[in-house]
C-alpha positions as a Python dict, from the first residue, in 0.01 Angstrom:
ca = {
    (1, 'M'): (0, 0, 0),
    (2, 'T'): (-179, -252, 178),
    (3, 'S'): (-498, -372, 357),
    (4, 'N'): (-555, -604, 612),
    (5, 'S'): (-928, -558, 733),
    (6, 'P'): (-1111, -915, 780),
    (7, 'G'): (-1428, -774, 845),
    (8, 'K'): (-1452, -516, 600),
    (9, 'G'): (-1544, -615, 225),
    (10, 'P'): (-1489, -402, -100),
    (11, 'A'): (-1646, -176, -245),
    (12, 'H'): (-1957, -271, -417),
    (13, 'T'): (-1820, -374, -808),
    (14, 'S'): (-1966, -239, -1139),
    (15, 'R'): (-2156, -494, -1339),
    (16, 'K'): (-1993, -335, -1653),
    (17, 'G'): (-1663, -347, -1815),
    (18, 'P'): (-1382, -609, -1792),
    (19, 'Y'): (-1324, -685, -1412),
    (20, 'G'): (-993, -810, -1301),
    (21, 'I'): (-851, -1018, -972),
    (22, 'I'): (-489, -1076, -892),
    (23, 'D'): (-479, -1376, -623),
    (24, 'I'): (-139, -1401, -472),
    (25, 'G'): (-113, -1741, -318),
    (26, 'S'): (123, -2003, -157),
    (27, 'N'): (198, -2205, -464),
    (28, 'S'): (59, -1943, -768),
    (29, 'V'): (-14, -1601, -878),
    (30, 'R'): (-284, -1550, -1105),
    (31, 'L'): (-479, -1293, -1287),
    (32, 'V'): (-851, -1385, -1398),
    (33, 'V'): (-1043, -1135, -1598),
    (34, 'Y'): (-1439, -1127, -1561),
    (35, 'A'): (-1646, -964, -1864),
    (36, 'G'): (-1767, -803, -1588),
    (37, 'A'): (-1874, -833, -1209),
    (38, 'T'): (-2203, -1022, -1219),
    (39, 'R'): (-2421, -1304, -1042),
    (40, 'S'): (-2267, -1550, -1292),
    (41, 'P'): (-1940, -1404, -1368),
    (42, 'V'): (-1792, -1548, -1687),
    (43, 'P'): (-1366, -1522, -1734),
    (44, 'I'): (-1275, -1369, -2060),
    (45, 'F'): (-898, -1441, -1997),
    (46, 'N'): (-727, -1663, -1696),
    (47, 'E'): (-382, -1697, -1664),
    (48, 'K'): (-148, -1881, -1343),
    (49, 'V'): (231, -1893, -1278),
    (50, 'M'): (390, -2140, -1060),
    (51, 'A'): (534, -1919, -855),
    (52, 'G'): (609, -2113, -520),
    (53, 'L'): (583, -1841, -297),
    (54, 'G'): (513, -2028, 17),
    (55, 'R'): (765, -2330, -42),
    (56, 'A'): (1042, -2190, 204),
    (57, 'V'): (811, -2037, 487),
    (58, 'A'): (773, -2338, 729),
    (59, 'R'): (1115, -2364, 728),
    (60, 'T'): (1323, -2010, 726),
    (61, 'G'): (981, -1765, 788),
    (62, 'K'): (1044, -1625, 465),
    (63, 'L'): (916, -1598, 132),
    (64, 'D'): (1085, -1841, -130),
    (65, 'E'): (1378, -1610, -288),
    (66, 'Q'): (1282, -1778, -650),
    (67, 'G'): (949, -1769, -584),
    (68, 'V'): (975, -1388, -491),
    (69, 'E'): (1145, -1317, -856),
    (70, 'R'): (874, -1523, -1056),
    (71, 'A'): (561, -1345, -837),
    (72, 'I'): (699, -1019, -895),
    (73, 'K'): (730, -1108, -1281),
    (74, 'A'): (454, -1191, -1323),
    (75, 'V'): (270, -908, -1160),
    (76, 'R'): (432, -678, -1383),
    (77, 'R'): (334, -868, -1679),
    (78, 'F'): (-36, -879, -1513),
    (79, 'A'): (-13, -475, -1475),
    (80, 'A'): (55, -461, -1830),
    (81, 'L'): (-221, -650, -1938),
    (82, 'K'): (-446, -434, -1721),
    (83, 'R'): (-381, -147, -1903),
    (84, 'E'): (-392, -353, -2255),
    (85, 'I'): (-733, -518, -2162),
    (86, 'G'): (-890, -200, -2012),
    (87, 'I'): (-998, -346, -1669),
    (88, 'K'): (-1219, -128, -1548),
    (89, 'K'): (-1162, -254, -1163),
    (90, 'L'): (-894, -449, -1002),
    (91, 'D'): (-860, -640, -680),
    (92, 'V'): (-508, -784, -594),
    (93, 'V'): (-529, -999, -266),
    (94, 'A'): (-240, -1185, -109),
    (95, 'T'): (-317, -1489, 138),
    (96, 'A'): (-146, -1736, 333),
    (97, 'A'): (238, -1740, 251),
    (98, 'V'): (259, -1376, 229),
    (99, 'R'): (16, -1322, 582),
    (100, 'D'): (311, -1517, 729),
    (101, 'A'): (641, -1469, 578),
    (102, 'A'): (860, -1212, 818),
    (103, 'D'): (911, -1050, 473),
    (104, 'G'): (565, -1011, 352),
    (105, 'P'): (523, -645, 392),
    (106, 'D'): (807, -570, 176),
    (107, 'F'): (735, -834, -71),
    (108, 'L'): (357, -650, -94),
    (109, 'K'): (500, -270, -110),
    (110, 'K'): (668, -425, -423),
    (111, 'I'): (356, -565, -578),
    (112, 'A'): (173, -208, -491),
    (113, 'A'): (407, -25, -657),
    (114, 'F'): (272, -190, -1024),
    (115, 'F'): (-77, -47, -904),
    (116, 'D'): (-253, 286, -775),
    (117, 'Q'): (-447, 66, -517),
    (118, 'E'): (-428, -113, -204),
    (119, 'V'): (-324, -490, -246),
    (120, 'R'): (-579, -701, 51),
    (121, 'L'): (-362, -894, 259),
    (122, 'L'): (-630, -1159, 389),
    (123, 'S'): (-639, -1297, 736),
    (124, 'G'): (-724, -1659, 765),
    (125, 'E'): (-1053, -1592, 870),
    (126, 'E'): (-1130, -1368, 579),
    (127, 'E'): (-967, -1622, 328),
    (128, 'A'): (-1182, -1855, 483),
    (129, 'R'): (-1499, -1653, 453),
    (130, 'L'): (-1432, -1571, 81),
    (131, 'A'): (-1352, -1909, -50),
    (132, 'A'): (-1729, -2004, 121),
    (133, 'S'): (-1871, -1726, -47),
    (134, 'G'): (-1766, -1822, -362),
    (135, 'I'): (-1948, -2180, -294),
    (136, 'L'): (-2239, -2029, -195),
    (137, 'S'): (-2244, -1806, -542),
    (138, 'A'): (-2236, -2101, -730),
    (139, 'I'): (-2393, -2341, -500),
    (140, 'P'): (-2662, -2128, -347),
    (141, 'D'): (-2824, -2406, -121),
    (142, 'A'): (-2473, -2547, -14),
    (143, 'D'): (-2516, -2715, 321),
    (144, 'G'): (-2181, -2857, 502),
    (145, 'L'): (-1827, -2826, 488),
    (146, 'V'): (-1663, -2579, 265),
    (147, 'G'): (-1269, -2636, 243),
    (148, 'D'): (-1019, -2461, 58),
    (149, 'L'): (-670, -2597, -1),
    (150, 'G'): (-412, -2379, -62),
    (151, 'G'): (-32, -2399, -131),
    (152, 'G'): (11, -2249, 261),
    (153, 'S'): (-311, -2354, 424),
    (154, 'L'): (-643, -2528, 454),
    (155, 'E'): (-959, -2306, 571),
    (156, 'L'): (-1240, -2455, 685),
    (157, 'V'): (-1594, -2319, 729),
    (158, 'A'): (-1967, -2455, 794),
    (159, 'V'): (-2224, -2342, 560),
    (160, 'S'): (-2594, -2403, 602),
    (161, 'S'): (-2914, -2228, 430),
    (162, 'G'): (-2723, -1938, 296),
    (163, 'T'): (-2502, -1857, 608),
    (164, 'L'): (-2175, -1899, 681),
    (165, 'A'): (-2040, -1986, 1037),
    (166, 'P'): (-1693, -1804, 1143),
    (167, 'G'): (-1428, -1945, 942),
    (168, 'I'): (-1095, -2130, 1101),
    (169, 'T'): (-751, -2134, 909),
    (170, 'L'): (-500, -2420, 973),
    (171, 'P'): (-117, -2485, 826),
    (172, 'L'): (-205, -2747, 641),
    (173, 'G'): (-141, -2648, 268),
    (174, 'P'): (90, -2930, 79),
    (175, 'L'): (370, -2639, 56),
    (176, 'R'): (365, -2627, 436),
    (177, 'L'): (299, -2959, 534),
    (178, 'E'): (604, -3106, 324),
    (179, 'A'): (832, -2853, 478),
    (180, 'A'): (687, -2907, 850),
    (181, 'S'): (716, -3313, 806),
    (182, 'E'): (1032, -3275, 619),
    (183, 'G'): (901, -3486, 340),
    (184, 'N'): (783, -3766, 539),
    (185, 'L'): (395, -3816, 466),
    (186, 'A'): (375, -4046, 808),
    (187, 'R'): (470, -3749, 995),
    (188, 'A'): (283, -3498, 789),
    (189, 'G'): (-10, -3740, 860),
    (190, 'E'): (6, -3685, 1232),
    (191, 'I'): (47, -3327, 1192),
    (192, 'V'): (-285, -3316, 998),
    (193, 'D'): (-450, -3547, 1256),
    (194, 'E'): (-315, -3319, 1586),
    (195, 'E'): (-476, -3010, 1384),
    (196, 'L'): (-812, -3161, 1308),
    (197, 'K'): (-834, -3278, 1646),
    (198, 'K'): (-845, -2900, 1787),
    (199, 'I'): (-1188, -2838, 1552),
    (200, 'E'): (-1457, -2978, 1817),
    (201, 'W'): (-1728, -2885, 1574),
    (202, 'L'): (-1623, -3119, 1281),
    (203, 'S'): (-1806, -3373, 1379),
    (204, 'S'): (-2079, -3179, 1336),
    (205, 'M'): (-2060, -3210, 970),
    (206, 'K'): (-2125, -3615, 988),
    (207, 'G'): (-2341, -3726, 675),
    (208, 'R'): (-2269, -3396, 515),
    (209, 'P'): (-2106, -3317, 183),
    (210, 'L'): (-1736, -3169, 180),
    (211, 'Y'): (-1731, -2902, -64),
    (212, 'A'): (-1357, -2908, -212),
    (213, 'V'): (-1181, -2571, -342),
    (214, 'G'): (-849, -2559, -483),
    (215, 'G'): (-634, -2715, -752),
    (216, 'V'): (-509, -3005, -603),
    (217, 'W'): (-844, -3108, -500),
    (218, 'R'): (-930, -3046, -861),
    (219, 'N'): (-663, -3274, -1004),
    (220, 'L'): (-796, -3560, -801),
    (221, 'A'): (-1143, -3501, -947),
    (222, 'R'): (-987, -3532, -1294),
    (223, 'I'): (-827, -3887, -1209),
    (224, 'H'): (-1170, -4005, -1065),
    (225, 'M'): (-1320, -3887, -1375),
    (226, 'A'): (-1056, -4095, -1580),
    (227, 'Q'): (-1092, -4394, -1369),
    (228, 'F'): (-1459, -4394, -1441),
    (229, 'N'): (-1465, -4285, -1808),
    (230, 'Y'): (-1689, -3987, -1687),
    (231, 'P'): (-1874, -3827, -1999),
    (232, 'V'): (-1872, -3467, -1851),
    (233, 'R'): (-1541, -3333, -1816),
    (234, 'V'): (-1659, -3019, -1633),
    (235, 'L'): (-1492, -3030, -1251),
    (236, 'H'): (-1747, -2827, -1090),
    (237, 'H'): (-2014, -3008, -885),
    (238, 'Y'): (-1829, -3314, -998),
    (239, 'V'): (-1955, -3554, -697),
    (240, 'I'): (-1708, -3778, -535),
    (241, 'P'): (-1892, -4052, -295),
    (242, 'Q'): (-1705, -4072, 37),
    (243, 'R'): (-1536, -4441, -48),
    (244, 'D'): (-1428, -4341, -349),
    (245, 'A'): (-1233, -4013, -244),
    (246, 'A'): (-1087, -4180, 40),
    (247, 'Q'): (-970, -4509, -169),
    (248, 'L'): (-818, -4269, -437),
    (249, 'A'): (-665, -4054, -171),
    (250, 'G'): (-505, -4312, -1),
    (251, 'L'): (-320, -4478, -338),
    (252, 'L'): (-221, -4100, -471),
    (253, 'E'): (-17, -4083, -123),
    (254, 'K'): (196, -4410, -175),
    (255, 'M'): (274, -4314, -504),
    (256, 'G'): (577, -4169, -616),
    (257, 'P'): (674, -3859, -885),
    (258, 'K'): (735, -4098, -1144),
    (259, 'S'): (440, -4288, -1082),
    (260, 'L'): (221, -3973, -1043),
    (261, 'A'): (377, -3855, -1367),
    (262, 'R'): (248, -4119, -1561),
    (263, 'I'): (-140, -4008, -1505),
    (264, 'P'): (-276, -3832, -1796),
    (265, 'D'): (-506, -3605, -1653),
    (266, 'I'): (-331, -3423, -1360),
    (267, 'S'): (-101, -3142, -1417),
    (268, 'S'): (258, -3183, -1360),
    (269, 'R'): (291, -2872, -1175),
    (270, 'R'): (97, -3033, -910),
    (271, 'I'): (243, -3314, -882),
    (272, 'P'): (500, -3279, -564),
    (273, 'A'): (175, -3142, -380),
    (274, 'L'): (-80, -3430, -499),
    (275, 'P'): (55, -3665, -240),
    (276, 'Y'): (-10, -3433, 73),
    (277, 'G'): (-338, -3281, -110),
    (278, 'A'): (-451, -3630, -106),
    (279, 'L'): (-362, -3718, 242),
    (280, 'V'): (-548, -3376, 421),
    (281, 'L'): (-830, -3513, 200),
    (282, 'E'): (-823, -3841, 323),
    (283, 'R'): (-755, -3754, 717),
    (284, 'L'): (-1057, -3502, 631),
    (285, 'L'): (-1291, -3714, 524),
    (286, 'A'): (-1191, -3916, 827),
    (287, 'A'): (-1262, -3675, 1114),
    (288, 'T'): (-1574, -3495, 932),
    (289, 'G'): (-1788, -3816, 818),
    (290, 'A'): (-1851, -3636, 504),
    (291, 'S'): (-2148, -3820, 276),
    (292, 'H'): (-1954, -3728, -33),
    (293, 'V'): (-1717, -3487, -204),
    (294, 'V'): (-1830, -3204, -395),
    (295, 'V'): (-1577, -3019, -659),
    (296, 'S'): (-1599, -2658, -683),
    (297, 'S'): (-1409, -2423, -928),
    (298, 'F'): (-1592, -2153, -778),
    (299, 'G'): (-1366, -2041, -463),
    (300, 'L'): (-1206, -1725, -294),
    (301, 'R'): (-1184, -1506, -649),
    (302, 'E'): (-1576, -1592, -724),
    (303, 'G'): (-1600, -1507, -335),
    (304, 'V'): (-1441, -1153, -371),
    (305, 'V'): (-1670, -1068, -696),
    (306, 'Y'): (-1997, -1221, -516),
    (307, 'D'): (-1865, -1020, -181),
    (308, 'G'): (-1845, -671, -422),
    (309, 'L'): (-2238, -742, -569),
    (310, 'E'): (-2503, -523, -443),
    (311, 'A'): (-2774, -720, -225),
    (312, 'E'): (-3034, -727, -516),
    (313, 'E'): (-2780, -859, -750),
    (314, 'K'): (-2672, -1147, -488),
    (315, 'R'): (-3023, -1288, -452),
    (316, 'K'): (-3075, -1368, -833),
    (317, 'D'): (-2991, -1747, -969),
    (318, 'P'): (-2713, -1806, -1083),
    (319, 'L'): (-2838, -2057, -1360),
    (320, 'I'): (-3062, -1832, -1496),
    (321, 'E'): (-2840, -1538, -1470),
    (322, 'G'): (-2552, -1752, -1659),
    (323, 'C'): (-2797, -1911, -1908),
    (324, 'K'): (-2934, -1546, -1989),
    (325, 'D'): (-2518, -1414, -2043),
    (326, 'L'): (-2463, -1709, -2258),
    (327, 'A'): (-2789, -1663, -2474),
    (328, 'G'): (-2733, -1322, -2492),
    (329, 'R'): (-2438, -1412, -2695),
    (330, 'L'): (-2549, -1686, -2922),
    (331, 'A'): (-2888, -1662, -2974),
    (332, 'R'): (-3063, -1473, -3235),
    (333, 'F'): (-3340, -1305, -2970),
    (334, 'P'): (-3229, -1367, -2615),
    (335, 'E'): (-3547, -1211, -2482),
    (336, 'H'): (-3727, -1523, -2652),
    (337, 'G'): (-3638, -1750, -2340),
    (338, 'Q'): (-3927, -1613, -2166),
    (339, 'E'): (-4192, -1658, -2398),
    (340, 'L'): (-4070, -2041, -2471),
    (341, 'A'): (-4114, -2040, -2074),
    (342, 'S'): (-4425, -1889, -2034),
    (343, 'W'): (-4555, -2107, -2352),
    (344, 'T'): (-4448, -2442, -2211),
    (345, 'E'): (-4595, -2376, -1861),
    (346, 'A'): (-4924, -2492, -1941),
    (347, 'L'): (-4789, -2843, -2079),
    (348, 'F'): (-4582, -2906, -1722),
    (349, 'S'): (-4895, -2777, -1528),
    (350, 'D'): (-5101, -2970, -1304),
    (351, 'G'): (-5281, -3061, -1589),
    (352, 'G'): (-5007, -3189, -1805),
    (353, 'F'): (-4713, -3370, -1698),
    (354, 'G'): (-4674, -3165, -1374),
    (355, 'E'): (-4339, -2992, -1199),
    (356, 'S'): (-4160, -2938, -891),
    (357, 'A'): (-4003, -2628, -853),
    (358, 'A'): (-3664, -2764, -945),
    (359, 'Q'): (-3768, -2914, -1300),
    (360, 'K'): (-3940, -2583, -1341),
    (361, 'R'): (-3595, -2390, -1272),
    (362, 'L'): (-3451, -2624, -1531),
    (363, 'R'): (-3733, -2596, -1807),
    (364, 'H'): (-3680, -2225, -1774),
    (365, 'A'): (-3275, -2240, -1824),
    (366, 'A'): (-3349, -2476, -2088),
    (367, 'C'): (-3596, -2212, -2259),
    (368, 'I'): (-3341, -1942, -2221),
    (369, 'L'): (-3083, -2175, -2421),
    (370, 'A'): (-3324, -2319, -2656),
    (371, 'D'): (-3186, -2101, -2974),
    (372, 'I'): (-2816, -2122, -2919),
    (373, 'G'): (-2708, -2370, -3169),
    (374, 'W'): (-2891, -2185, -3465),
    (375, 'Y'): (-2593, -2103, -3661),
    (376, 'V'): (-2442, -2413, -3722),
    (377, 'H'): (-2541, -2637, -4035),
    (378, 'P'): (-2808, -2765, -3970),
    (379, 'D'): (-2697, -3152, -3993),
    (380, 'Y'): (-2538, -3081, -3713),
    (381, 'R'): (-2718, -2832, -3466),
    (382, 'S'): (-2864, -3075, -3251),
    (383, 'H'): (-2508, -3238, -3130),
    (384, 'H'): (-2348, -2897, -3135),
    (385, 'A'): (-2683, -2721, -2937),
    (386, 'M'): (-2609, -3037, -2697),
    (387, 'Q'): (-2213, -2980, -2659),
    (388, 'Q'): (-2245, -2595, -2593),
    (389, 'I'): (-2522, -2639, -2308),
    (390, 'L'): (-2311, -2976, -2169),
    (391, 'L'): (-2018, -2773, -2153),
    (392, 'A'): (-2172, -2429, -2070),
    (393, 'P'): (-1949, -2200, -1825),
    (394, 'V'): (-2266, -2167, -1604),
    (395, 'V'): (-2307, -2286, -1227),
    (396, 'G'): (-2621, -2320, -1024),
    (397, 'I'): (-2664, -2644, -1141),
    (398, 'D'): (-2561, -3008, -1060),
    (399, 'H'): (-2429, -3283, -1311),
    (400, 'P'): (-2754, -3448, -1383),
    (401, 'G'): (-2910, -3078, -1416),
    (402, 'R'): (-2628, -3029, -1696),
    (403, 'M'): (-2739, -3319, -1844),
    (404, 'F'): (-3090, -3310, -1867),
    (405, 'L'): (-3049, -2933, -2029),
    (406, 'A'): (-2781, -3108, -2271),
    (407, 'R'): (-3068, -3356, -2385),
    (408, 'V'): (-3325, -3077, -2413),
    (409, 'G'): (-3129, -2880, -2653),
    (410, 'F'): (-3038, -3207, -2862),
    (411, 'H'): (-3414, -3248, -2913),
    (412, 'R'): (-3481, -2905, -2932),
    (413, 'H'): (-3322, -3012, -3338),
    (414, 'E'): (-3355, -3366, -3351),
    (415, 'G'): (-3643, -3579, -3263),
    (416, 'N'): (-3467, -3918, -3244),
    (417, 'A'): (-3488, -4054, -2887),
    (418, 'E'): (-3255, -4324, -2967),
    (419, 'A'): (-2979, -4107, -3144),
    (420, 'E'): (-2606, -4294, -3038),
    (421, 'V'): (-2459, -3939, -2985),
    (422, 'L'): (-2662, -3898, -2700),
    (423, 'G'): (-2440, -4181, -2563),
    (424, 'D'): (-2407, -4197, -2175),
    (425, 'L'): (-2666, -3916, -2110),
    (426, 'T'): (-2913, -4120, -2175),
    (427, 'S'): (-2759, -4378, -1909),
    (428, 'R'): (-2708, -4134, -1659),
    (429, 'L'): (-3037, -3947, -1613),
    (430, 'S'): (-3346, -4140, -1478),
    (431, 'K'): (-3567, -4271, -1706),
    (432, 'E'): (-3830, -3965, -1630),
    (433, 'E'): (-3581, -3731, -1665),
    (434, 'A'): (-3489, -3823, -1998),
    (435, 'Y'): (-3830, -3871, -2113),
    (436, 'R'): (-3912, -3470, -1987),
    (437, 'A'): (-3608, -3342, -2140),
    (438, 'R'): (-3747, -3553, -2482),
    (439, 'I'): (-4090, -3404, -2429),
    (440, 'L'): (-3998, -3010, -2330),
    (441, 'G'): (-3711, -3030, -2622),
    (442, 'L'): (-3977, -3151, -2885),
    (443, 'A'): (-4215, -2859, -2734),
    (444, 'L'): (-3939, -2617, -2841),
    (445, 'R'): (-3895, -2767, -3157),
    (446, 'L'): (-4255, -2711, -3245),
    (447, 'A'): (-4250, -2330, -3079),
    (448, 'F'): (-3962, -2250, -3357),
    (449, 'S'): (-4168, -2384, -3653),
    (450, 'L'): (-4470, -2178, -3537),
    (451, 'C'): (-4303, -1860, -3490),
    (452, 'A'): (-4046, -1893, -3701),
    (453, 'A'): (-3810, -1777, -3385),
    (454, 'R'): (-3959, -1420, -3379),
    (455, 'L'): (-4089, -1234, -3091),
    (456, 'G'): (-4426, -1167, -3030),
    (457, 'V'): (-4603, -1482, -3201),
    (458, 'L'): (-4630, -1736, -2915),
    (459, 'P'): (-4807, -1512, -2661),
    (460, 'L'): (-5082, -1562, -2923),
    (461, 'T'): (-5105, -1927, -2963),
    (462, 'R'): (-5167, -2153, -2616),
    (463, 'L'): (-5010, -2515, -2603),
    (464, 'R'): (-5225, -2757, -2385),
    (465, 'M'): (-5260, -3116, -2283),
    (466, 'D'): (-5496, -3332, -2170),
    (467, 'E'): (-5529, -3747, -2073),
    (468, 'K'): (-5614, -3782, -2452),
    (469, 'C'): (-5449, -3504, -2624),
    (470, 'V'): (-5182, -3257, -2696),
    (471, 'R'): (-5342, -2930, -2822),
    (472, 'L'): (-5245, -2619, -3044),
    (473, 'E'): (-5448, -2345, -2986),
    (474, 'L'): (-5446, -2032, -3231),
    (475, 'P'): (-5627, -1704, -3331),
    (476, 'K'): (-5842, -1682, -3643),
    (477, 'K'): (-5590, -1363, -3731),
    (478, 'I'): (-5291, -1626, -3751),
    (479, 'E'): (-5472, -1903, -3876),
    (480, 'S'): (-5186, -1889, -4163),
    (481, 'F'): (-4939, -1979, -3937),
    (482, 'M'): (-5019, -2321, -3924),
    (483, 'G'): (-4832, -2542, -4193),
    (484, 'E'): (-4713, -2898, -4282),
    (485, 'T'): (-4405, -2874, -4091),
    (486, 'V'): (-4616, -2675, -3768),
    (487, 'Q'): (-4829, -2991, -3800),
    (488, 'K'): (-4548, -3262, -3810),
    (489, 'R'): (-4375, -3099, -3501),
    (490, 'L'): (-4694, -3129, -3304),
    (491, 'N'): (-4759, -3469, -3410),
    (492, 'A'): (-4437, -3581, -3311),
    (493, 'L'): (-4457, -3425, -2958),
    (494, 'A'): (-4790, -3586, -2905),
    (495, 'K'): (-4648, -3879, -3006),
    (496, 'A'): (-4396, -3888, -2771),
    (497, 'A'): (-4635, -3766, -2498),
    (498, 'G'): (-4863, -4115, -2570),
    (499, 'R'): (-5161, -3865, -2705),
    (500, 'T'): (-5341, -3727, -3009),
    (501, 'A'): (-5293, -3426, -3158),
    (502, 'E'): (-5494, -3148, -3232),
    (503, 'V'): (-5530, -2803, -3351),
    (504, 'V'): (-5767, -2561, -3277),
    (505, 'I'): (-5845, -2192, -3468),
    (506, 'G'): (-6039, -1945, -3325),
}
């Protein structure tokens, strides 16, 4: 059974139990299993087979024969894994190659035979919409152009204020482009330019970001990271300036397979496609005048997840939900995060340091993650917590925000502001944000000493600050909670804030 209804999304998906998606693309066939269909889905299994279904479509009009064999073999395995993992709900989607091939319907019948459900054959417009939905699920304030480069096609969608314009699909995937140009990059460039000139609204994207989706473009980002020895090897929300992206793309276009193979940070399976993907990126940047490239690990598959959520679930903050999920797995009392957020409120209110809405959001996230390093040896907790947060599988946050949270996690366990382990995390944050991260981390360190990581104690106390002092207020009934270690932590916080420490009982 197959379905091709671009205007209709899936039924609402369940939050509970493993949720799987099989994505049958022009270049790869992939199974991703999420812990559940949530606002911030966490993959628990991810397997990809480079089948190359679309390799021959532009030349023969049919799917590649060897690709079909590899794809069917992969899907047979995925069907077995579905049963073994206990996947509660599975979506199977197919995109450009299957959509455009004359033998696509026969192929889908073979795939559907493995599952007692429909295979969703996505139209180009639906594929574009779902890719853009994936972007919005991870970057709710996205404002620019979403470009999803698959093996067979390029989908483009304008996004603004949480809304999507109608998407378009172009036959500019690397596999399709290589076949159409007969391996001639100069001719491939002409084809790309001809297709992009047809889109009148592309010029309206000038000065706005290009949100780049697709494995080829992620490999390009890896190369850029390596060039600049970037300290955070998290591809999602990695930003490449327009000039850097265009120059790197131009360089990769001119490199042969042997030269590309010597680059350590790219997948060998992506090498044939990389020059064509780089070409498309270069020409798209020129056509749009985009200000910079924002790399996204979220795309079509996450768009499918997001598409199936209830409206209330969609409105949730992906960063906060992702942090709650991580704390639920690693913290002693996940509920403690809200107590910490409320307790530190006064420190950063108008009477304290003050904070913007964006800074308040980051503080809330930091509070949720404050206890995730507790189970590690004390000598390594600060470093471990920093790394756990820095590399956490959460979205809804850019890299400076990620670095801020990591520094907070470090100072939650370690007061030293000049610790060598912080490395580039210090230099890549503004002095103001590094300072705020230290203050918040020291406040959280004080909180855990005061309440011994137990619920219900902090709401009985208050932490306040004025121009002269940082004040800890305790009621008489818990006076005994005040001790030498608590005083030491309070003193450290006050010193970092350039104030004196004061304790008020009563």
